[in-house]
C-alpha positions as CSV (number, residue, x, y, z in Angstrom):
1,M,52.6,40.0,187.6
2,V,53.0,36.3,186.9
3,G,54.9,34.5,189.6
4,I,57.7,32.0,189.0
5,A,55.5,29.2,190.4
6,A,52.7,29.8,188.0
7,Q,55.1,29.9,185.1
8,D,56.5,26.5,186.1
9,Y,53.0,25.0,186.6
10,A,51.6,26.3,183.2
11,R,54.6,25.3,181.0
12,P,53.6,23.0,178.1
13,D,55.6,20.0,179.4
14,A,54.4,20.3,183.0
15,G,52.2,17.2,182.6
16,A,48.7,16.4,183.8
17,F,49.4,16.9,187.5
18,T,51.3,19.6,189.3
19,D,51.7,19.7,193.1
20,G,52.1,23.2,194.5
21,D,52.2,24.2,198.1
22,V,51.2,27.9,198.2
23,A,53.0,28.2,201.6
24,D,56.3,27.7,199.7
25,H,55.7,30.8,197.6
26,G,53.9,33.1,200.0
27,R,51.0,33.5,197.5
28,S,47.4,32.3,197.7
29,G,46.1,29.5,195.6
30,V,43.7,31.9,193.9
31,D,46.7,34.1,192.9
32,I,48.6,31.1,191.4
33,L,45.4,29.9,189.7
34,R,44.9,33.4,188.1
35,D,48.4,33.4,186.8
36,I,48.1,29.9,185.4
37,K,44.9,30.8,183.6
38,M,46.6,33.9,182.1
39,L,49.4,31.7,180.7
40,Q,47.3,28.8,179.6
41,P,43.6,29.8,179.5
42,K,42.3,26.5,178.2
43,L,44.2,24.4,180.7
44,P,41.8,22.7,183.0
45,V,42.9,23.2,186.6
46,L,41.5,21.2,189.5
47,I,42.1,22.6,193.0
48,L,42.8,20.3,195.8
49,T,42.3,22.1,199.2
50,A,42.0,21.4,202.8
51,S,39.9,24.5,203.1
52,S,36.2,24.0,204.1
53,E,35.4,27.7,203.4
54,D,32.6,28.1,200.8
55,Q,33.9,31.4,199.7
56,F,37.3,29.9,198.7
57,A,35.4,27.5,196.4
58,I,33.4,30.3,194.9
59,R,36.6,32.4,194.3
60,V,38.5,29.6,192.5
61,L,35.5,28.7,190.3
62,K,35.1,32.4,189.3
63,V,38.8,32.6,188.5
64,G,38.6,29.6,186.2
65,A,39.1,26.4,188.1
66,A,37.5,23.4,186.4
67,G,36.6,22.1,189.9
68,F,37.8,21.6,193.4
69,V,38.1,18.8,195.9
């Protein structure tokens, strides 16, 4: 099910940058990315993360992130 946060992030007038703190919504960044890509499949999404975990980077790229920093 698509979360409210993803709906807000993927709306057409959201702009080029959206700041989302996943702790605010109790969902993972991968979950929110998946929802955004369902709503706007062609929207490029860049993930900004403090995680140094290689597996996180692999997951977000598989889900459809354009890249990560």
